[in-house]
ZAPAPA-895317 format. One record per atom (N, C-alpha, C): z, x, y negated. Coordinates in pm, whole numbers, plus 50000, padded with zeros to 5 digits. Atoms other than C-alpha are relative to their C-alpha. Layout:
// residues N
ZXY;...
END
This chain:
// residues 322
500205010050105;505760790740804;499054989250050;500875010949957;504250756440868;498695000549923;501315000550065;500550752340792;499584985749979;500525013450025;498510722940673;498804996950088;501175001649916;495990725640955;499794985650043;500135013549947;496700691041094;499694989849893;500335009450106;496150675340753;498525000049968;501434999550023;492500685440753;499314991350104;500685008549903;490340658140913;499095008150091;500854992849906;488660670341228;498544996349980;501425002750009;484900673441219;499534992950125;500615006449885;482980650041445;498845008750043;501104991749953;480210664841657;498674995949941;501255004650060;477600647441438;499795006749866;500344992850121;475800661841140;500394992649873;499705007550122;476790633840903;501485000049965;498594999150033;480470643240901;500175008249874;499884993550129;481470652540549;501415004149965;498634996150029;485070663140588;500754988749932;499205010350066;487500644640359;499174989349932;500815009750072;484670627740170;499574988350086;500495010849915;483640607340474;500924987949997;499065011150002;486790586140443;499824991049879;500155007850122;485970574940090;498934989250013;501055010049982;482940555840215;500354989250100;499625009849898;484850535840476;500664987949936;499435012450055;485480499740381;501424997950051;498675002249941;488470499140616;501085008649936;499034991350065;490130526440406;500204996849852;499915003150143;489630510840062;501114989949970;498935009250042;492220491039864;499474985849989;500365014250003;492160453139885;500594993749874;499525006050125;492380436139544;500784987250024;499325012749970;493560403939710;501475001950033;498604997649964;496830420539816;500705009549903;499344991550099;497650440239502;501394994549968;498635004350028;501370439439427;500684993650118;499465006549879;502120429639787;501515001950011;498574997249984;505540446039773;500874992149902;499245008350095;506570422639490;500004985350039;500185014049961;505720390639679;501144995150089;499045006249908;507990366539861;499435000050141;500445000349861;507820363040238;498864990050019;501045010249986;505760331240209;498705004749934;501214995150067;503340347339963;499325010850084;500584989649914;502880377240192;499274993650118;500615006849887;502190354140485;498704993149960;501225006850049;499660334340278;498875009949976;501024989850027;497820365840170;499405005150131;500494995149871;497600379040526;499164989350070;500735011049938;496520344940655;498634997949936;501275001650073;493830342440387;499015010850041;500874989049959;492450376440485;499594998550147;500315002049858;492660368740858;498914989650020;501005010749990;490500338040797;498575005549989;501324994050016;487600361640720;499495006450129;500354992249880;487620377641064;498944992950084;500955007249914;485800350541262;498604999949940;501314999950066;483000349341004;499335013650015;500554986549983;482560387041027;499505002150142;500414998849860;482410385441406;498744991750026;501165008849982;479900356741386;498705007149967;501224992950041;477410379341209;499545010150106;500334990149898;477530403241505;499674993650135;500225006749872;476870376941775;498745004650074;501184995349925;473310388841856;500275013150074;499684987449934;474590423941931;501024998150111;499015003049895;477550410142124;499304994450124;500735005849887;475140390042340;499265010750080;500694989049931;473140421442419;500985007650089;499004992649923;476300439142532;500524991750117;499585008749890;477420409142740;499045001250118;500984999349892;474190410042938;499945013950062;500004986449946;474320447942972;501195002150093;498814998949915;477870446143110;499804992350130;500235008049879;476900418343351;499065007250096;500944992749914;473950438643481;500675012150065;499334988249946;476090469643522;500954996350114;499065004149896;478780451543718;499284994450122;500775005549888;476200433143930;499395011250085;500634988849930;474600466544019;501015009850058;498974991349944;477920481544126;500535010349902;499504990950101;478590499443799;501324995549941;498715002850062;481610499143572;499854997949850;499805000550145;482590489243221;501175009149969;498944990650036;484580517743070;500174999749849;499684999850142;486220513042730;500585013649963;499394987750053;487130543342519;500524996949860;499425002750132;489500540742222;501175009049970;498824992550044;492330556042025;500854990849915;499115008050083;495380541041856;499914985250033;500055014549979;495210503241808;498784995950080;501235003449927;491620502141933;500165002750149;499784996849860;492610519142257;500954990350067;499045009449941;495540495742308;499364986450025;500715012649981;493310465342262;499075001150120;500884997849885;490830480042511;500794999450130;499185000049878;493620485542764;500434985850037;499605013849975;494740449442725;498864992250063;501145007549947;491270435542785;499695004350143;500314995049865;490680457943087;501034995250102;498935003449905;494050450043246;500054985250031;499965014549977;493550412443215;498834994850081;501155004649922;490240411143402;500344997350147;499695003049859;491660414143758;500714986650022;499375012949973;494070384543732;499144988049959;500815011350048;491580362943540;498764997850085;501295001349933;488430370443740;499965006450138;499914993549869;489610388144059;499085012250011;500784987649994;487680419443965;500885011250053;499254988249957;488680452444121;500405008149876;499574992450117;490690474443881;498995010549955;500974989650036;487930500743893;498794994549925;501205005650063;485300476543761;500075000049848;499814999750146;486730474043408;501155009549972;499024989550022;488560505243294;500155002849851;499854995350137;489890520342975;500425014550000;499554986350024;490340555642847;500615000349862;499235000150124;492920560942576;500305014349955;499644986850053;493300591242352;501505002050015;498594997649976;496610606342457;500474995050134;499645005049868;496560589242797;500874987649997;499205012349992;498620559442918;501285000349917;498764999250078;501750572242741;499784996149855;500315003450139;499970566142410;499994984949976;499945014550017;500070528642476;501324995849935;498695003750051;503770528042392;500485008949887;499584991050106;504140558042164;498785007149942;501174994550066;501680571341909;499815014750033;500354985949988;499880603841984;498635001849936;501275001050070;497200600741721;499285013249982;500664987150018;496530638041699;498885002050101;501024998649897;494520635442021;498664994249959;501255006550037;491940613541851;499115009049915;500794991050083;490770642741634;499135009750080;500734990549918;489240661241929;498864993650079;501115005149919;485740652442053;499995006250139;499964993349871;486260677842331;500924992850099;499105007549912;489220658142468;499344987050047;500735012149962;487090626642464;498975002950107;500994996049900;484330644442653;500665003250133;499294996449878;486830658142903;500474987750075;499445011849934;488430624442969;498934991050061;501065008449942;485160605543018;499335007350115;500614992349892;483800633943234;500764997950131;499205002349880;486680627643476;499634986950071;500415012749940;485300592443533;498585000850057;501344997849947;481850606643621;499044988449968;500895011150037;479730581343425;498595002250054;501364999549946;476320572843575;499154989449932;500935009850056;473270551743494;500424985650028;499545013549968;474990521843653;501074995049903;498845003450081;477870522443405;499624996749856;500085001650144;478300510543048;501325004849940;498834994650069;480700529242821;500004994549858;499885006150133;481920511142509;501085007249921;499044993550089;483580530542229;500494990449895;499395009050098;485990511442007;500705008449895;499424992450111;486850525641666;499774992349872;500145007650125;487560506241347;499225008049897;500684991750098;486410535341132;498585003450042;501304996149949;483480543641356;499775014949997;500164985550007;484140580741314;501055007550080;498974993449922;487030588041552;499385010350093;500664989549922;486010621741702;500164998550151;499765001749857;487620614842043;499024989850059;500865010749950;485620582642084;498545004049990;501394995650017;482380596941945;499625010150109;500274989949898;482620626642181;499834994050138;500075006349868;483240604742485;498724992050018;501205008349990;480390580542412;498755008850003;501154990950002;477970608742333;499835006650137;500054993849867;478840625642664;499454990050103;500415010149902;478400593242862;498514996949987;501425002950021;475020586242705;499125011450052;500754988449951;473840621442788;499925000050152;500005000849853;474730614243152;499264987750050;500825011449960;472540583043153;500684986649994;499305012850009;475210556243105;499504992049880;500245008450117;474480526642882;501215001149909;498894998450093;476580528542568;499964989449891;499885009450111;477840505142298;501185004249914;498934997050095;480090507541994;500504987249939;499385011150074;482510482941837;500735006349883;499434993750119;483360492241480;500044990149885;499855008950116;484170477641139;499425006349873;500664993450114;482090500540915;498535002250031;501434997649987;478390505840855;499725015150004;500524986450005;476450538140913;501025010450045;498944991149950;478940556441132;499485009650108;500344990349895;478860586041369;499984993450137;499965006849871;479770563041658;498734992050023;501245007749988;476750541041588;498835009150038;501074990549970;474530571941611;499895003150149;500024995949860;475520579241969;499994988250096;499965011949916;475550543142099;498634993150005;501245007649988;472620522742231;500054987249917;499815012450075;474000490942074;501295001049920;498804999650083;476460488341785;500364986149951;499455012850048;478600457841712;500865003249879;499264997350124;479820458341352;500654987149951;499255011250057;482540434341237;500495004549863;499694995550136;482610439840861;501074990849940;498905008850042;486020424540793;500525003149860;499564996450135;486500442240459;501305007750000;498774992250011;489550461040329;501204992750061;498795005849940;492880455740503;501014996249891;498955004050093;495830438740335;500835012149959;499394987050028;497610472140362;498905010350024;501174991349992;494940498140292;500055009350120;500114991249885;493820515840608;500754995550123;499225004749885;496070495540839;499084991850092;501025006749918;493330487641090;500564993250124;499405008249893;495800472541336;499994985349960;499985013850050;495380441241123;498644993250021;501275007349985;491960425041055;499045007050097;500934992749913;489970452341227;500384998250147;499555001649862;492090450141541;499794985850050;500235014049962;491880412241541;498544997850035;501445001249972;488090414441524;499655006750133;500284992949876;488020439941805;500494992050120;499475008249891;490210417742023;499074988350030;500925011249983;487870388241965;498725004550068;501274995149945;484800409042047;500155004050146;499814996049861;486200424242366;500224987850089;499855012549925;487280389542479;498634993850031;501345005649982;483700377742426;499205007850103;500804991549910;482210407242612;500384997650146;499625001449859;484260404442931;499914985550048;500095014049959;484510366542937;498534996050015;501425003149992;480780363842867;499365006250123;500594993349884;479860389343134;500444993550130;499505006249877;482100373543398;499414986150019;500635013249991;480650339443317;498565001350046;501394997749960;477100352943347;499915004050148;499984996049859;478070367343686;500364988450092;499665011649918;479190332743803;501434999550044;498585000249966;482900339943817;500744988749928;499495012050067;483420309243597;499104988650044;500795011849963;482330274743712;500304989249897;499845008650116;481720250243430;500755008449896;499204991550089;484450262943195;501365003050063;498754998549926;487070268243466;500085013650068;499724986649946;488630300343600;500044999450153;500015001749854;487480296643961;500305012950074;499704987349932;488000333544036;501425004749975;498624996450029;491670332843940;500655006750121;499334992249895;493750357944139;501414994550016;498745007349985;496690337844277;501125009150052;498974990249963;499430364244273;501414995949955;498675004850038;502300344744113;499974984949990;499895014649998;503530309044081;499104993449897;500845005850104;501700302643754;498535000050040;501414999049963;498370314843889;499694991550123;500205008949886;498820295844217;499824985749950;500105013550056;499380263944021;498684998149926;501275000950072;496360271643803;498854998350099;501045001049899;494230276344114;499924986150060;499975013649945;495340242944256;499374990249902;500525009350100;494570224943930;498505001949977;501444997450014;491170241943900;499234993250112;500705006149887;490170230544249;500024984849990;499925014550018;491400195144181;498984995249897;500925003850107;489330193943862;498555001550042;501394997349963;486140209743998;499504990350107;500435007949885;486060189244317;500474985549996;499515013850018;487750157444190;500764995350125;499205003049882;490340157344468;501484999349963;498575000750028;494050150944495;500685013350032;499274987549986;496710177944504;500145004350146;499814996549860;497390176544878;498735005550062;501294995349947;493690180344961;499695014049947;500254986950061;493450209744719;500825010850070;499124990149936;496420227444878;499525003150142;500494997949863;495090222345232;498725008350001;501274992750003;491650235045137;500205014549960;499724986150042;493020265744961;500565008050117;499444993149882;495020274445274;498915003150101;501064997849901;492000270145499;498955009849950;500964990650060;489930291145256;500595013949984;499374986950011;492330320245286;500505003049860;499474999050136;493760313844940;498965005249899;501094996350091;490370319944779;499444987449935;500525011850070;489410294544512;498484999450007;501465001049986;485690303944515;499564994750136;500355004949867;485530298644891;500334985250013;499595014149994;487430265744859;499034991249923;500945007950081;485090253644583;498684998150075;501285000949929;481960261544784;500134991350124;499785008449882;483420245545098;499924985249964;499945014150036;484070212944917;498734995249932;501175004550077;481110211544678;498734999950085;501204999249916;478540221844942;500224993550136;499665006349872;480350204645232;499685009250117;500234990249894;480330235945449;501355005650045;498764994049953;482910254645654;500245013549931;499634987550067;484650286645549;498985011050025;500934989349968;482230309745730;498724998849918;501225002250077;479220294045560;500245002449851;499674997850141;480960294645222;500055015049968;499954985550019;481650331845262;498605005950001;501374995149993;478030338045362;499264997549869;500695003550125;476770319945055;500495008349882;499464992150110;479110338144820;499585014650008;500484986349981;478120371444968;498555001149956;501425000150035;474450362644925;499784998749850;500165002350145;474990351944564;500765010149916;499204989950072;477080382744471;501204993749929;498815006250054;480050360144408;499754989249898;500335010550097;478220335544182;500264986450065;499565012449936;479960302744264;498944989149991;501005010750016;477310279244123;498795002550091;501144996949914;474480297244304;500364998450147;499575001749861;476510296944626;500014985350040;500025014449973;476850259244600;498564995250014;501415003850000;473140255244523;499235010450080;500464988849918;472220278344811;498495001250004;501454999549992;468540269144813;499415008649888;500504992250112;468150286244474;500025015050030;499884985849970;469120319644630;498735005450066;501234995549937;465760320644809;498905002149898;501054999250103;463820318844479;499835014049950;
END
């Protein structure tokens, strides 16, 4: 005979877990009065309601900017010191984390190991739901343990509810091993916040469809993770002005972007940009330093090595002695 075991919410490893009652206090699980009667609305009305609710997301994220800035600097320090950024998530949160991690190498030429993600259920859960895995803190601990977190790393747990046992378990384990930790959530006073050094809370309010955190909550999480990695890479000097100078030229679109970036940064024509990129070994940072500092490739490489890849500091080489 089938049992109802899987219908009982798993206990988190924290003392403030209250079984079924803990869900009643989550804003992300409450009904939204603005979308009452949604199933009776026309397509345009539904779109207007969702759009009206989505408009609240940026304001919610804005309130968390001080905490986001702290995490940006922590990530930058970790990567500069040879550490890693490791995201941990489940369901929609995990999929958003995987997207952000996978887009760092082409955008900033980071090594795949520098920004990683761990997903409840593993990579197969990206395409097909395996939400049962998120109820186990032990699985979260096991999966993060395989990455061997150290003091150099920062582990960021992403959970709209802030109580996902898998994520809480992983972050708690990483913190115990000395890693810096952060949380991205959409509820106040959560188990995940208890185990994180810094907590980013995007209080977006109830979802248009109650509990459907792939909507406003996920949008807020996407915005926040974009800020964290883009901010950290900019602080590391992988962005010059507001241009993607560390672009990884692996396809026609990215090659063209690299050419246009060099033309813009150095105020040169297309032919000069192409010639310089070739002589720089198809490296935009090396090409930028060669042109802006008027040095050869060997000197440009030396400067970039000395500046840990910071393009602006490599150009202004005298500052590296300070």
